[in-house]
N, C-alpha and C positions, 0 to 999 in steps of 0.2 A: 506457225508465224508468231511474231512477237506483238506486244502492245503497240510499239512504235510503227510496225508494218500495218496493223489494223487501223490505227488512228489516221495514218496517211491515206488509206482508202476512203475513209469518211471525209477527210479534208479534200481529196480529189473530187469526190461527188459534189461537194459544196461549190466547186469552181463552175460547174455547168447547171446547177440547180436553179429554178426560177428564183428562189431566194437563196442567199449564200450560206446554206446550212446543209450538212450531210450527215447521215447516220447509217450504221450497219449493226445487225444483231449477229452475234457469234455464239454458237453452242457446240460443244464437243469439237472444238477447233475447226468449225466449218461455218462460213457465212450463210446464214439461213434467211436473212432479211436485209433489204437495202432500201433506202429512201428514194432511190432513183428507179425503182422497179416500175416499168411502164404499164403494169396492170392496174395501177392506182390512178384515180382521177381526182385532181384537186377540186374540192367543192366548197371549202370554206376557209376562214382564217385559222381553223383548228387543224389544218393540214401541216403540222410541224414535222420535221425530218424524223424525229424519234418515233412519233405516232405512225408515220408511213412505213418505217422500217419494222416496227412491231406488227402492223397490219399485214405487211408483206410476208413476214415470217409465219404469222398465224394462218393466213389464207393459202399461201403457196406450198407450205410444208405440212398442212393439216395439224398444226401444233397449237391450235387455240387452247389456251389455258395451260399449255405445257412449255412455258419459256423459263420455268424455275431453273435457276442456275446459269442462265445465259448472261453474256456480257454485252452491254450497249457501248458502242464507240460512236462518239458524236463530235462534230467539228466545233460545237459551241456548248457550253454548260447548259444542261437542261433547265428549262423554266419550271415553275411550279406545277403547271398542268402536266408537262411531260414527265417530270419526276414522279408525280402521282401514278401515272400509267406504268412507269418502270417498277415502282414499288408494288403496284397491284399485281403485275405479272411475276413478281418475286425474282427479278434479276439478282445475281449475286455480286455483279461488278459493273461500275460505270467508269468510262475513261472519256475525258473531254479535253479539248484543245483550248480554244478561246473562252474567256469568261463572259458572263452576262454583261458585266460592265464594259468589256471590249465591244460587244455588240451594240450596247447603248451609246458608247462614245463614237463608233465608226459606221454604224449602219442604221439602226432603228431604235426608238425608245423601248426599253425593257423594264419590267417590274423586277428589281433586284432582290433575290431571295437568298437565304443561306442554305446551300445544299446539304451541309452537315446537319442542320436542324431538321430538314425535310427527311433525311435518311434515318433519323431516329424513329420514324413511323414504319420502318421495314419490319416484317415478321421476323426475319433473320438478319444478321449483320450484313451490311452491304459495303463492299470495298469501293472506294472512290479514288481514282487517280486523276489528279487535277493538272491542267495546263500542260499536257504532253504535246510537244510541237506547237505550242501556242503561237509562236511568231509566224508560222506558215498560215494558220487559220486567220490571224489578225490581218495579214496582208490581203487576204481575199475580202475580208469585211471592209477594209479601207478602199480597195479597188472598186468594189461594187457600190460602196457608199458614195464615192466620188462620182460615179456614173449616174447616181440618182439626183445629183444636184443640178 
């Protein structure tokens, strides 16, 4: 599958999520973690899509600590907390659709951070593909944001 196909899966997950964000973890061309995995129970405001997808990959595939080289596909740019987890797990690539500013403008307040600056803390170089199918993800944020008013 291609980056475009994988990001579309993350965006599709965001359509039905409690909050309009979706993420998948891909390693060796296989989806090994999803933020819509029903084995997870949302317990706090820290239940972000990226963290749920990492938790899904770690628990369900017995890969705890072995996500090095994986790719995170997420419907919205990772926040500082999620980017920290991505770096900690040594992902080699992040692909996102909407930006934090898009989320801020259309759904909920966000702390805007510079993903390139955060990526500098990676042990190895991390590839970041920005705003892939951004328009699709922004539409979902707008739709869900309008429903919150």
